[in-house]
N, CA, C and O atoms as a MOPAC input file, in Angstrom:
PM7 MOZYME 1SCF
protein

 N     23.42400 1   -51.34500 1    38.86400 1
 C     24.31500 1   -51.59000 1    37.77000 1
 C     25.73100 1   -51.24900 1    38.23300 1
 O     25.95300 1   -50.19700 1    38.83200 1
 N     26.65300 1   -52.10700 1    37.96600 1
 C     28.03600 1   -51.89100 1    38.35700 1
 C     28.91900 1   -51.95900 1    37.12200 1
 O     28.78100 1   -52.85900 1    36.29400 1
 N     29.81300 1   -51.01100 1    37.00900 1
 C     30.76000 1   -50.99900 1    35.90500 1
 C     32.16300 1   -51.05900 1    36.47800 1
 O     32.53100 1   -50.24600 1    37.32600 1
 N     32.94200 1   -52.01700 1    36.01700 1
 C     34.31100 1   -52.13900 1    36.49500 1
 C     35.23300 1   -51.33900 1    35.58700 1
 O     35.22500 1   -51.50100 1    34.36600 1
 N     36.01100 1   -50.49300 1    36.19400 1
 C     36.95100 1   -49.64700 1    35.48000 1
 C     38.30800 1   -50.33100 1    35.41100 1
 O     38.56400 1   -51.30900 1    36.11400 1
 N     39.14900 1   -49.81600 1    34.57700 1
 C     40.52400 1   -50.29900 1    34.49400 1
 C     41.14600 1   -50.22300 1    35.88100 1
 O     41.01100 1   -49.20800 1    36.56500 1
 N     41.81400 1   -51.26500 1    36.29500 1
 C     42.41700 1   -51.30000 1    37.62000 1
 C     41.49900 1   -51.91700 1    38.65800 1
 O     41.86400 1   -51.98300 1    39.83200 1
 N     40.29800 1   -52.37900 1    38.25300 1
 C     39.41900 1   -53.08200 1    39.16500 1
 C     38.43400 1   -52.22000 1    39.93300 1
 O     37.59400 1   -52.75700 1    40.65600 1
 N     38.50500 1   -50.90100 1    39.80300 1
 C     37.58200 1   -50.01400 1    40.51000 1
 C     36.20000 1   -50.10500 1    39.87200 1
 O     36.08100 1   -50.02900 1    38.64900 1
 N     35.16300 1   -50.26400 1    40.67300 1
 C     33.81700 1   -50.33500 1    40.11300 1
 C     32.95300 1   -49.20500 1    40.66900 1
 O     33.15500 1   -48.73700 1    41.78900 1
 N     31.99800 1   -48.78400 1    39.86700 1
 C     31.05100 1   -47.74100 1    40.24200 1
 C     29.66100 1   -48.36100 1    40.20000 1
 O     29.24900 1   -48.90100 1    39.17400 1
 N     28.94800 1   -48.28400 1    41.29700 1
 C     27.58400 1   -48.79300 1    41.35200 1
 C     26.61500 1   -47.64300 1    41.16600 1
 O     26.56000 1   -46.72700 1    41.98600 1
 N     25.86300 1   -47.69200 1    40.10000 1
 C     24.83500 1   -46.68200 1    39.88000 1
 C     23.59000 1   -47.34800 1    39.34400 1
 O     23.64800 1   -48.38100 1    38.67700 1
 N     22.45900 1   -46.73200 1    39.65100 1
 C     21.17900 1   -47.28300 1    39.23700 1
 C     20.35200 1   -46.19000 1    38.58500 1
 O     19.97400 1   -45.23000 1    39.25500 1
 N     20.06000 1   -46.30900 1    37.28700 1
 C     19.14100 1   -45.35000 1    36.67100 1
 C     17.79000 1   -45.41600 1    37.38600 1
 O     17.32200 1   -46.49500 1    37.75000 1
 N     17.18100 1   -44.27200 1    37.58000 1
 C     15.90500 1   -44.17000 1    38.27700 1
 C     14.79600 1   -44.01000 1    37.24800 1
 O     14.88100 1   -43.13100 1    36.39100 1
 N     13.75600 1   -44.84000 1    37.31000 1
 C     12.63300 1   -44.64600 1    36.38900 1
 C     11.99500 1   -43.26800 1    36.63200 1
 O     11.77400 1   -42.87200 1    37.77700 1
 N     11.70700 1   -42.55600 1    35.56100 1
 C     11.14400 1   -41.20500 1    35.68100 1
 C      9.89300 1   -41.07200 1    34.80700 1
 O      9.90600 1   -40.34100 1    33.81600 1
 N      8.81100 1   -41.77500 1    35.17000 1
 C      7.59800 1   -41.73600 1    34.35000 1
 C      6.86400 1   -40.40200 1    34.39300 1
 O      5.96000 1   -40.17600 1    33.58700 1
 N      7.23100 1   -39.51500 1    35.31400 1
 C      6.51200 1   -38.25400 1    35.47400 1
 C      6.96000 1   -37.14500 1    34.52500 1
 O      6.35900 1   -36.07100 1    34.49900 1
 N      8.00900 1   -37.39800 1    33.74800 1
 C      8.50800 1   -36.37300 1    32.82400 1
 C      8.64300 1   -36.96000 1    31.42200 1
 O      8.46000 1   -38.15900 1    31.21000 1
 N      8.96700 1   -36.08900 1    30.47600 1
 C      9.11200 1   -36.51800 1    29.07800 1
 C     10.17200 1   -37.60200 1    28.95400 1
 O     11.12100 1   -37.62600 1    29.73700 1
 N     10.02600 1   -38.49900 1    27.98300 1
 C     11.03100 1   -39.55400 1    27.79800 1
 C     12.41100 1   -38.96900 1    27.48000 1
 O     12.53200 1   -37.98400 1    26.75200 1
 N     13.42700 1   -39.58600 1    28.03300 1
 C     14.80600 1   -39.18500 1    27.74900 1
 C     15.26200 1   -39.91400 1    26.48700 1
 O     15.00000 1   -41.10500 1    26.32500 1
 N     15.92700 1   -39.21600 1    25.61700 1
 C     16.39500 1   -39.80200 1    24.35700 1
 C     17.88600 1   -40.10700 1    24.45600 1
 O     18.72200 1   -39.22600 1    24.25700 1
 N     18.21300 1   -41.36300 1    24.76500 1
 C     19.61000 1   -41.77400 1    24.80300 1
 C     20.33600 1   -41.48800 1    26.10200 1
 O     21.56400 1   -41.56600 1    26.14200 1
 N     19.61800 1   -41.16100 1    27.16500 1
 C     20.24100 1   -40.92300 1    28.47100 1
 C     19.19200 1   -41.16100 1    29.55100 1
 O     18.01700 1   -41.36100 1    29.24400 1
 N     19.60700 1   -41.14000 1    30.80200 1
 C     18.69500 1   -41.25800 1    31.93700 1
 C     18.47100 1   -39.87800 1    32.52500 1
 O     19.39800 1   -39.07200 1    32.60700 1
 N     17.23600 1   -39.60500 1    32.93500 1
 C     16.96600 1   -38.33300 1    33.61500 1
 C     17.63500 1   -38.29800 1    34.98600 1
 O     18.01400 1   -37.23300 1    35.47300 1
 N     17.77900 1   -39.47600 1    35.60700 1
 C     18.36300 1   -39.51000 1    36.94600 1
 C     19.01600 1   -40.85800 1    37.19900 1
 O     18.58200 1   -41.89300 1    36.69300 1
 N     20.06500 1   -40.81200 1    37.99400 1
 C     20.71700 1   -42.04900 1    38.41900 1
 C     21.13900 1   -41.90700 1    39.87500 1
 O     21.48700 1   -40.82500 1    40.34600 1
 N     21.09400 1   -43.01700 1    40.55300 1
 C     21.47300 1   -43.06000 1    41.96000 1
 C     22.87400 1   -43.63200 1    42.07900 1
 O     23.19600 1   -44.64700 1    41.46300 1
 N     23.70000 1   -42.97400 1    42.87400 1
 C     25.02900 1   -43.46400 1    43.23000 1
 C     25.13700 1   -43.30900 1    44.74500 1
 O     25.18300 1   -42.19400 1    45.26400 1
 N     25.17700 1   -44.43000 1    45.43700 1
 C     25.17400 1   -44.36100 1    46.90100 1
 C     23.89500 1   -43.69000 1    47.37000 1
 O     22.79800 1   -44.07800 1    46.96700 1
 N     24.03500 1   -42.68200 1    48.22500 1
 C     22.84600 1   -41.98200 1    48.70200 1
 C     22.61000 1   -40.66800 1    47.95100 1
 O     21.87600 1   -39.79900 1    48.42200 1
 N     23.23800 1   -40.53300 1    46.78100 1
 C     23.05500 1   -39.32400 1    45.97500 1
 C     22.25400 1   -39.62700 1    44.71700 1
 O     22.38000 1   -40.69400 1    44.11800 1
 N     21.43800 1   -38.67300 1    44.33900 1
 C     20.67300 1   -38.74400 1    43.10400 1
 C     21.18200 1   -37.63200 1    42.18900 1
 O     21.16600 1   -36.45700 1    42.55600 1
 N     21.63000 1   -38.01300 1    41.00400 1
 C     22.11000 1   -37.04800 1    40.01800 1
 C     21.03700 1   -36.87500 1    38.95400 1
 O     20.66800 1   -37.83300 1    38.27500 1
 N     20.54100 1   -35.65700 1    38.81100 1
 C     19.47100 1   -35.34600 1    37.86100 1
 C     20.08200 1   -34.64000 1    36.66700 1
 O     20.73300 1   -33.60500 1    36.80600 1
 N     19.86500 1   -35.21400 1    35.48800 1
 C     20.37300 1   -34.62400 1    34.25100 1
 C     19.77300 1   -33.23600 1    34.05600 1
 O     18.71400 1   -32.92100 1    34.59900 1
 N     20.45900 1   -32.42000 1    33.28200 1
 C     19.95400 1   -31.08700 1    32.98500 1
 C     18.53600 1   -31.15000 1    32.44600 1
 O     18.25000 1   -31.86200 1    31.48300 1
 N     17.65400 1   -30.39300 1    33.08200 1
 C     16.25100 1   -30.37100 1    32.67500 1
 C     15.96500 1   -29.11200 1    31.86800 1
 O     16.44700 1   -28.02000 1    32.17000 1
 N     15.16500 1   -29.31300 1    30.83800 1
 C     14.77700 1   -28.20900 1    29.96000 1
 C     13.25600 1   -28.07900 1    30.01400 1
 O     12.58100 1   -28.89000 1    30.64800 1
 N     12.72800 1   -27.07000 1    29.35600 1
 C     11.30700 1   -26.73700 1    29.44500 1
 C     10.45700 1   -27.56600 1    28.48900 1
 O      9.84000 1   -27.03300 1    27.56700 1
 N     10.43400 1   -28.87600 1    28.72200 1
 C      9.54600 1   -29.75800 1    27.96800 1
 C      8.53400 1   -30.36100 1    28.91600 1
 O      8.86600 1   -30.76700 1    30.03000 1
 N      7.27800 1   -30.41600 1    28.45500 1
 C      6.24100 1   -31.05100 1    29.25600 1
 C      6.32200 1   -32.56600 1    29.11200 1
 O      7.19000 1   -33.08000 1    28.40600 1
 N      5.42200 1   -33.27700 1    29.77600 1
 C      5.47600 1   -34.74000 1    29.78800 1
 C      5.37900 1   -35.33200 1    28.38500 1
 O      5.92000 1   -36.40700 1    28.12400 1
 N      4.68800 1   -34.63000 1    27.47800 1
 C      4.54100 1   -35.11700 1    26.10100 1
 C      5.75100 1   -34.76700 1    25.23900 1
 O      5.82500 1   -35.18000 1    24.08100 1
 N      6.69900 1   -34.00900 1    25.79100 1
 C      7.89500 1   -33.64300 1    25.03600 1
 C      7.77200 1   -32.34200 1    24.27100 1
 O      8.60600 1   -32.04300 1    23.41600 1
 N      6.72800 1   -31.55200 1    24.57300 1
 C      6.53600 1   -30.26800 1    23.89900 1
 C      7.22900 1   -29.14500 1    24.65600 1
 O      7.22600 1   -29.12500 1    25.88700 1
 N      7.82100 1   -28.21300 1    23.92100 1
 C      8.43400 1   -27.04200 1    24.53600 1
 C      7.35900 1   -26.20900 1    25.21900 1
 O      6.28300 1   -25.98500 1    24.66400 1
 N      7.66400 1   -25.75200 1    26.43300 1
 C      6.77000 1   -24.87900 1    27.18300 1
 C      7.42000 1   -23.50300 1    27.25000 1
 O      8.59400 1   -23.39200 1    27.60500 1
 N      6.66900 1   -22.44800 1    26.91400 1
 C      7.14500 1   -21.08200 1    27.12400 1
 C      8.16400 1   -20.57300 1    26.12500 1
 O      9.15300 1   -19.95400 1    26.52000 1
 N      7.95200 1   -20.81500 1    24.85800 1
 C      8.89900 1   -20.30300 1    23.86100 1
 C      9.07400 1   -18.78900 1    24.04700 1
 O      8.10900 1   -18.02600 1    23.99400 1
 N     10.32400 1   -18.37900 1    24.26400 1
 C     10.64500 1   -16.96800 1    24.44500 1
 C     10.31200 1   -16.39500 1    25.81400 1
 O     10.52700 1   -15.20400 1    26.03900 1
 N      9.79600 1   -17.19600 1    26.73100 1
 C      9.35100 1   -16.72600 1    28.05200 1
 C     10.17600 1   -17.41400 1    29.14100 1
 O      9.94500 1   -18.58100 1    29.45600 1
 N     11.12700 1   -16.69500 1    29.70800 1
 C     12.04000 1   -17.29200 1    30.69100 1
 C     11.29900 1   -17.76100 1    31.93900 1
 O     11.65300 1   -18.79700 1    32.50100 1
 N     10.28600 1   -17.03100 1    32.38600 1
 C      9.56700 1   -17.44100 1    33.59300 1
 C      8.81500 1   -18.75000 1    33.35500 1
 O      8.87000 1   -19.65300 1    34.18900 1
 N      8.11800 1   -18.85900 1    32.23500 1
 C      7.39100 1   -20.09500 1    31.91500 1
 C      8.35700 1   -21.26400 1    31.76500 1
 O      8.07000 1   -22.37100 1    32.21900 1
 N      9.49700 1   -21.02200 1    31.13100 1
 C     10.47200 1   -22.10000 1    30.97800 1
 C     11.04600 1   -22.50900 1    32.33100 1
 O     11.20400 1   -23.70000 1    32.59700 1
 N     11.35700 1   -21.54300 1    33.18600 1
 C     11.89800 1   -21.86400 1    34.51100 1
 C     10.88400 1   -22.66400 1    35.32700 1
 O     11.25100 1   -23.61000 1    36.02300 1
 N      9.61600 1   -22.28500 1    35.24200 1
 C      8.58800 1   -23.02900 1    35.97300 1
 C      8.52700 1   -24.47400 1    35.49500 1
 O      8.41000 1   -25.38400 1    36.31700 1
 N      8.60400 1   -24.70800 1    34.18100 1
 C      8.56700 1   -26.07700 1    33.66800 1
 C      9.81200 1   -26.85600 1    34.08000 1
 O      9.72400 1   -28.02900 1    34.44400 1
 N     10.96200 1   -26.20900 1    34.02300 1
 C     12.21400 1   -26.87000 1    34.41300 1
 C     12.14400 1   -27.30400 1    35.87800 1
 O     12.48500 1   -28.44200 1    36.20200 1
 N     11.70700 1   -26.40900 1    36.76100 1
 C     11.62900 1   -26.78100 1    38.18200 1
 C     10.52800 1   -27.80400 1    38.43200 1
 O     10.66900 1   -28.64800 1    39.31700 1
 N      9.44400 1   -27.74700 1    37.67900 1
 C      8.40600 1   -28.77900 1    37.79600 1
 C      8.97000 1   -30.13700 1    37.39500 1
 O      8.66900 1   -31.14500 1    38.03400 1
 N      9.78700 1   -30.17200 1    36.33800 1
 C     10.42000 1   -31.42900 1    35.91700 1
 C     11.36000 1   -31.95600 1    36.99700 1
 O     11.34800 1   -33.14600 1    37.31200 1
 N     12.17200 1   -31.07000 1    37.56100 1
 C     13.09100 1   -31.49600 1    38.62600 1
 C     12.29900 1   -32.04400 1    39.80700 1
 O     12.63900 1   -33.09500 1    40.35100 1
 N     11.25400 1   -31.34400 1    40.20200 1
 C     10.42800 1   -31.77900 1    41.32000 1
 C      9.80700 1   -33.15500 1    41.03600 1
 O      9.76300 1   -34.00800 1    41.92300 1
 N      9.33200 1   -33.37000 1    39.81200 1
 C      8.72300 1   -34.65100 1    39.44300 1
 C      9.75100 1   -35.78600 1    39.47400 1
 O      9.45600 1   -36.88000 1    39.95600 1
 N     10.93700 1   -35.52800 1    38.96900 1
 C     11.99300 1   -36.54900 1    38.97600 1
 C     12.38600 1   -36.89500 1    40.41300 1
 O     12.56300 1   -38.06500 1    40.75000 1
 N     12.52000 1   -35.88000 1    41.24500 1
 C     12.83700 1   -36.13500 1    42.65400 1
 C     11.74600 1   -36.97900 1    43.29700 1
 O     12.04300 1   -37.91200 1    44.04200 1
 N     10.48600 1   -36.65900 1    43.01600 1
 C      9.37200 1   -37.42900 1    43.58000 1
 C      9.42100 1   -38.87600 1    43.09000 1
 O      9.17600 1   -39.80300 1    43.86200 1
 N      9.73800 1   -39.07000 1    41.80800 1
 C      9.86100 1   -40.43100 1    41.27700 1
 C     10.91400 1   -41.23100 1    42.04500 1
 O     10.80900 1   -42.45200 1    42.16500 1
 N     11.92700 1   -40.53600 1    42.56400 1
 C     13.00800 1   -41.19700 1    43.29800 1
 C     12.78300 1   -41.20100 1    44.81200 1
 O     13.62900 1   -41.68900 1    45.56100 1
 N     11.64600 1   -40.65900 1    45.26700 1
 C     11.35700 1   -40.62200 1    46.69600 1
 C     11.97500 1   -39.44900 1    47.41900 1
 O     12.18300 1   -39.50400 1    48.63100 1
 N     12.27200 1   -38.38400 1    46.68700 1
 C     12.90100 1   -37.18000 1    47.25800 1
 C     11.97300 1   -35.97700 1    47.16300 1
 O     10.89800 1   -36.03300 1    46.56500 1
 N     12.42700 1   -34.88900 1    47.77300 1
 C     11.72600 1   -33.61000 1    47.73000 1
 C     12.72200 1   -32.52400 1    47.32000 1
 O     13.93100 1   -32.75200 1    47.29700 1
 N     12.20800 1   -31.37500 1    47.00700 1
 C     13.07300 1   -30.25100 1    46.62000 1
 C     14.07500 1   -29.90900 1    47.73000 1
 O     15.19800 1   -29.49300 1    47.44500 1
 N     13.67500 1   -30.08000 1    48.97500 1
 C     14.58300 1   -29.76700 1    50.08600 1
 C     15.73200 1   -30.75600 1    50.21200 1
 O     16.65300 1   -30.53800 1    50.99900 1
 N     15.68700 1   -31.84800 1    49.44000 1
 C     16.78600 1   -32.81400 1    49.44100 1
 C     17.90000 1   -32.43000 1    48.47100 1
 O     18.94600 1   -33.07900 1    48.43600 1
 N     17.67800 1   -31.37600 1    47.68200 1
 C     18.70600 1   -30.92700 1    46.73100 1
 C     19.90900 1   -30.38900 1    47.50500 1
 O     19.76000 1   -29.59600 1    48.43400 1
 N     21.09300 1   -30.83200 1    47.10900 1
 C     22.31900 1   -30.33500 1    47.73300 1
 C     23.12700 1   -29.45800 1    46.78500 1
 O     24.06200 1   -28.78200 1    47.21600 1
 N     22.77400 1   -29.46000 1    45.48600 1
 C     23.52000 1   -28.64100 1    44.52100 1
 C     22.71500 1   -28.50000 1    43.24300 1
 O     22.15800 1   -29.47400 1    42.73700 1
 N     22.65600 1   -27.28200 1    42.72500 1
 C     22.06200 1   -26.99700 1    41.41900 1
 C     23.12300 1   -26.37000 1    40.53100 1
 O     24.02900 1   -25.69100 1    41.01300 1
 N     23.00500 1   -26.59900 1    39.24400 1
 C     23.79200 1   -25.86900 1    38.26100 1
 C     22.81100 1   -25.36200 1    37.21500 1
 O     22.09700 1   -26.14200 1    36.58500 1
 N     22.78600 1   -24.06300 1    37.04100 1
 C     21.87000 1   -23.40700 1    36.11200 1
 C     22.65200 1   -22.89700 1    34.91500 1
 O     23.62500 1   -22.15700 1    35.05800 1
 N     22.21300 1   -23.30400 1    33.73700 1
 C     22.79700 1   -22.83400 1    32.48300 1
 C     21.75400 1   -21.97300 1    31.78800 1
 O     20.60100 1   -22.38400 1    31.65600 1
 N     22.14100 1   -20.79400 1    31.34600 1
 C     21.21700 1   -19.92400 1    30.62800 1
 C     21.94700 1   -19.22800 1    29.49300 1
 O     23.17300 1   -19.11500 1    29.48900 1
 N     21.16800 1   -18.77100 1    28.54000 1
 C     21.76000 1   -18.10700 1    27.37700 1
 C     21.82100 1   -16.59600 1    27.54100 1
 O     22.34200 1   -15.90500 1    26.66500 1
 N     21.29500 1   -16.06300 1    28.65400 1
 C     21.29300 1   -14.60600 1    28.84500 1
 C     21.40800 1   -14.28000 1    30.32600 1
 O     20.56100 1   -14.70700 1    31.11000 1
 N     22.43800 1   -13.53200 1    30.73300 1
 C     22.60800 1   -13.20500 1    32.15000 1
 C     21.45200 1   -12.37500 1    32.70900 1
 O     21.25200 1   -12.33900 1    33.92300 1
 N     20.69200 1   -11.71200 1    31.84100 1
 C     19.54900 1   -10.91300 1    32.31300 1
 C     18.41600 1   -11.79100 1    32.84400 1
 O     17.49000 1   -11.27800 1    33.47100 1
 N     18.47100 1   -13.09200 1    32.60800 1
 C     17.43800 1   -14.00600 1    33.08500 1
 C     17.63000 1   -14.38900 1    34.55100 1
 O     16.77300 1   -15.04900 1    35.13800 1
 N     18.74300 1   -13.98000 1    35.13900 1
 C     19.09600 1   -14.43300 1    36.48600 1
 C     18.00300 1   -14.16600 1    37.51600 1
 O     17.65400 1   -15.06400 1    38.28200 1
 N     17.46100 1   -12.96100 1    37.55200 1
 C     16.45100 1   -12.61500 1    38.56000 1
 C     15.17000 1   -13.43400 1    38.37200 1
 O     14.59700 1   -13.91200 1    39.35100 1
 N     14.72500 1   -13.59800 1    37.14300 1
 C     13.49600 1   -14.36200 1    36.88800 1
 C     13.67700 1   -15.82800 1    37.28800 1
 O     12.77800 1   -16.42700 1    37.87800 1
 N     14.81700 1   -16.39400 1    36.97200 1
 C     15.08100 1   -17.78900 1    37.34500 1
 C     15.13700 1   -17.92100 1    38.86600 1
 O     14.58600 1   -18.86800 1    39.42700 1
 N     15.80100 1   -16.97600 1    39.53400 1
 C     15.90900 1   -17.00700 1    41.00000 1
 C     14.53900 1   -16.89900 1    41.65600 1
 O     14.28400 1   -17.54200 1    42.67400 1
 N     13.66100 1   -16.09400 1    41.08100 1
 C     12.31200 1   -15.94200 1    41.63100 1
 C     11.54400 1   -17.26900 1    41.56100 1
 O     10.88100 1   -17.65500 1    42.52500 1
 N     11.63100 1   -17.95000 1    40.44700 1
 C     10.95700 1   -19.24300 1    40.31200 1
 C     11.60900 1   -20.26800 1    41.24100 1
 O     10.91300 1   -21.03500 1    41.90600 1
 N     12.94000 1   -20.28300 1    41.28700 1
 C     13.64900 1   -21.23200 1    42.17700 1
 C     13.17900 1   -21.05400 1    43.61600 1
 O     12.98600 1   -22.04200 1    44.32400 1
 N     12.99400 1   -19.82000 1    44.05800 1
 C     12.55900 1   -19.55400 1    45.43500 1
 C     11.15600 1   -20.09500 1    45.70500 1
 O     10.83900 1   -20.43000 1    46.84600 1
 N     10.31900 1   -20.18600 1    44.68700 1
 C      8.97500 1   -20.76300 1    44.86000 1
 C      9.03800 1   -22.27900 1    45.02500 1
 O      8.18300 1   -22.86600 1    45.68900 1
 N     10.03500 1   -22.91100 1    44.43000 1
 C     10.17600 1   -24.36400 1    44.52100 1
 C     11.07300 1   -24.79300 1    45.67900 1
 O     10.87500 1   -25.86400 1    46.25300 1
 N     12.03500 1   -23.98400 1    46.01600 1
 C     12.95500 1   -24.28300 1    47.12200 1
 C     12.59200 1   -23.34800 1    48.27400 1
 O     13.25100 1   -22.33300 1    48.49800 1
 N     11.54400 1   -23.70300 1    48.99300 1
 C     10.97800 1   -22.80600 1    50.00700 1
 C     11.70700 1   -22.87100 1    51.34000 1
 O     11.96100 1   -21.83800 1    51.96000 1
 N     12.04600 1   -24.07300 1    51.78400 1
 C     12.65600 1   -24.24300 1    53.10300 1
 C     14.16600 1   -24.05400 1    53.06900 1
 O     14.77600 1   -23.65800 1    54.06300 1
 N     14.75300 1   -24.33700 1    51.93100 1
 C     16.21100 1   -24.36900 1    51.83700 1
 C     16.62400 1   -23.93400 1    50.43800 1
 O     16.13200 1   -24.47700 1    49.44900 1
 N     17.50600 1   -22.97800 1    50.34900 1
 C     18.04300 1   -22.55400 1    49.05200 1
 C     19.38300 1   -23.25100 1    48.84600 1
 O     20.37600 1   -22.88300 1    49.47400 1
 N     19.42000 1   -24.25600 1    47.96900 1
 C     20.65800 1   -25.02500 1    47.78700 1
 C     21.73300 1   -24.20200 1    47.08100 1
 O     21.42300 1   -23.21900 1    46.40800 1
 N     22.99200 1   -24.60200 1    47.23400 1
 C     24.05600 1   -23.96800 1    46.45800 1
 C     23.71600 1   -24.06800 1    44.96900 1
 O     23.15800 1   -25.06300 1    44.50700 1
 N     24.06200 1   -23.02500 1    44.24100 1
 C     23.74200 1   -22.97000 1    42.81700 1
 C     24.88300 1   -22.30400 1    42.06900 1
 O     25.36400 1   -21.24100 1    42.46200 1
 N     25.30800 1   -22.93400 1    40.99600 1
 C     26.24700 1   -22.29100 1    40.07500 1
 C     25.42300 1   -21.75900 1    38.92000 1
 O     24.58000 1   -22.47300 1    38.37700 1
 N     25.65700 1   -20.51000 1    38.53900 1
 C     24.91900 1   -19.86100 1    37.45700 1
 C     25.88800 1   -19.64900 1    36.30300 1
 O     26.84600 1   -18.88500 1    36.41700 1
 N     25.63100 1   -20.33100 1    35.18900 1
 C     26.55900 1   -20.33000 1    34.06200 1
 C     25.85200 1   -19.77800 1    32.82800 1
 O     24.77100 1   -20.24300 1    32.46500 1
 N     26.46200 1   -18.79300 1    32.19200 1
 C     25.92700 1   -18.24700 1    30.95200 1
 C     26.66400 1   -18.91800 1    29.79600 1
 O     27.89400 1   -18.92300 1    29.74300 1
 N     25.88700 1   -19.48300 1    28.87300 1
 C     26.44400 1   -20.20600 1    27.73000 1
 C     25.96100 1   -19.54900 1    26.43600 1
 O     24.97500 1   -18.81200 1    26.43500 1
 N     26.65500 1   -19.81900 1    25.35100 1
 C     26.26800 1   -19.21800 1    24.06800 1
 C     25.04100 1   -19.88900 1    23.47000 1
 O     24.29900 1   -19.25700 1    22.71700 1
 N     24.81400 1   -21.15400 1    23.79100 1
 C     23.65700 1   -21.87600 1    23.25600 1
 C     23.41700 1   -23.13000 1    24.07400 1
 O     24.31500 1   -23.63700 1    24.74700 1
 N     22.17400 1   -23.62400 1    24.00100 1
 C     21.81700 1   -24.91100 1    24.58900 1
 C     21.48100 1   -25.87000 1    23.45500 1
 O     21.65800 1   -25.52300 1    22.28800 1
 N     21.00200 1   -27.06200 1    23.77200 1
 C     20.82100 1   -28.11500 1    22.76900 1
 C     19.86400 1   -27.73500 1    21.63800 1
 O     20.03100 1   -28.20100 1    20.51100 1
 N     18.88100 1   -26.90800 1    21.91600 1
 C     17.95700 1   -26.42200 1    20.88500 1
 C     17.85100 1   -24.90800 1    21.02900 1
 O     17.91300 1   -24.39100 1    22.14500 1
 N     17.69400 1   -24.19400 1    19.92600 1
 C     17.70100 1   -22.72800 1    19.97500 1
 C     16.60200 1   -22.11200 1    20.84500 1
 O     16.78500 1   -21.00400 1    21.34900 1
 N     15.47200 1   -22.78900 1    21.03700 1
 C     14.38600 1   -22.22400 1    21.83700 1
 C     14.54600 1   -22.44300 1    23.33200 1
 O     13.78200 1   -21.88000 1    24.11700 1
 N     15.52700 1   -23.25200 1    23.75000 1
 C     15.76600 1   -23.44800 1    25.17500 1
 C     16.48800 1   -22.22100 1    25.72300 1
 O     17.52900 1   -21.82200 1    25.20100 1
 N     15.93000 1   -21.62200 1    26.78300 1
 C     16.53700 1   -20.45600 1    27.40900 1
 C     17.34400 1   -20.81400 1    28.64100 1
 O     18.20800 1   -20.04900 1    29.06600 1
 N     17.06300 1   -21.98400 1    29.21900 1
 C     17.82000 1   -22.42900 1    30.38300 1
 C     17.76400 1   -23.94100 1    30.50300 1
 O     16.89800 1   -24.60100 1    29.92900 1
 N     18.70100 1   -24.46500 1    31.25800 1
 C     18.77800 1   -25.88700 1    31.59900 1
 C     19.34300 1   -25.94300 1    33.00700 1
 O     20.29100 1   -25.23000 1    33.33400 1
 N     18.75100 1   -26.79900 1    33.84500 1
 C     19.19700 1   -26.89100 1    35.23100 1
 C     19.39700 1   -28.35400 1    35.58900 1
 O     18.52400 1   -29.19000 1    35.35400 1
 N     20.57000 1   -28.65600 1    36.16600 1
 C     20.83700 1   -29.99100 1    36.67900 1
 C     20.89400 1   -29.92000 1    38.20500 1
 O     21.15200 1   -28.86600 1    38.78700 1
 N     20.64900 1   -31.06100 1    38.83100 1
 C     20.57800 1   -31.09200 1    40.29700 1
 C     21.24800 1   -32.33700 1    40.85000 1
 O     21.34000 1   -33.36900 1    40.18500 1
 N     21.70900 1   -32.21300 1    42.07600 1
 C     22.18000 1   -33.35000 1    42.86900 1
 C     21.37900 1   -33.29800 1    44.17000 1
 O     21.28300 1   -32.25400 1    44.81500 1
 N     20.81100 1   -34.43800 1    44.53700 1
 C     20.01200 1   -34.50800 1    45.75800 1
 C     20.51400 1   -35.65300 1    46.63600 1
 O     21.05300 1   -36.64400 1    46.14400 1
 N     20.32500 1   -35.49600 1    47.93900 1
 C     20.64100 1   -36.56900 1    48.89400 1
 C     19.37300 1   -37.36800 1    49.10300 1
 O     18.33800 1   -36.81900 1    49.47900 1
 N     19.45400 1   -38.66100 1    48.85800 1
 C     18.29800 1   -39.53600 1    49.03300 1
 C     18.04700 1   -39.76300 1    50.50600 1
 O     18.98700 1   -39.85300 1    51.29500 1
 N     16.77300 1   -39.85700 1    50.88200 1
 C     16.46400 1   -40.13700 1    52.29300 1
 C     17.03700 1   -41.50000 1    52.69600 1
 O     17.05700 1   -42.43900 1    51.90100 1
 N     17.48900 1   -41.58600 1    53.91600 1
 C     18.00900 1   -42.86700 1    54.41100 1
 C     16.85500 1   -43.67900 1    54.97900 1
 O     15.90200 1   -43.13200 1    55.53300 1
 N     16.96000 1   -44.98200 1    54.83000 1
 C     15.87600 1   -45.87200 1    55.27900 1
 C     15.87500 1   -46.02400 1    56.78300 1
 O     15.03200 1   -46.73500 1    57.33100 1

């Protein structure tokens, strides 16, 4: 998909089908631009769209990283292809638990990560949201 901007500049991006995770409502879970894959912020919802781990940061982090891993797989990537993460959480005390889960999913390489504490996320039961940028394998 190409969109032409004012002045003639165009951006080529392709939404990536993500059948392995819950349906996105009004957005794409991932889009490809060049050799980069941009993954929308993932929350602790299972494939059916149910919240996983209400009140449990470890359970929510595991679901979030499982969603990221599934989206990457849908696009032909792996966790080691991540070049940047941004973690949003509602409590700075969750940092160690989130890092522990991240280390289980990012075994070979720990990507750069920004850790941001926010007052709230899209729904009150969400304790964290993580977005990712990955480099797609070259053919």
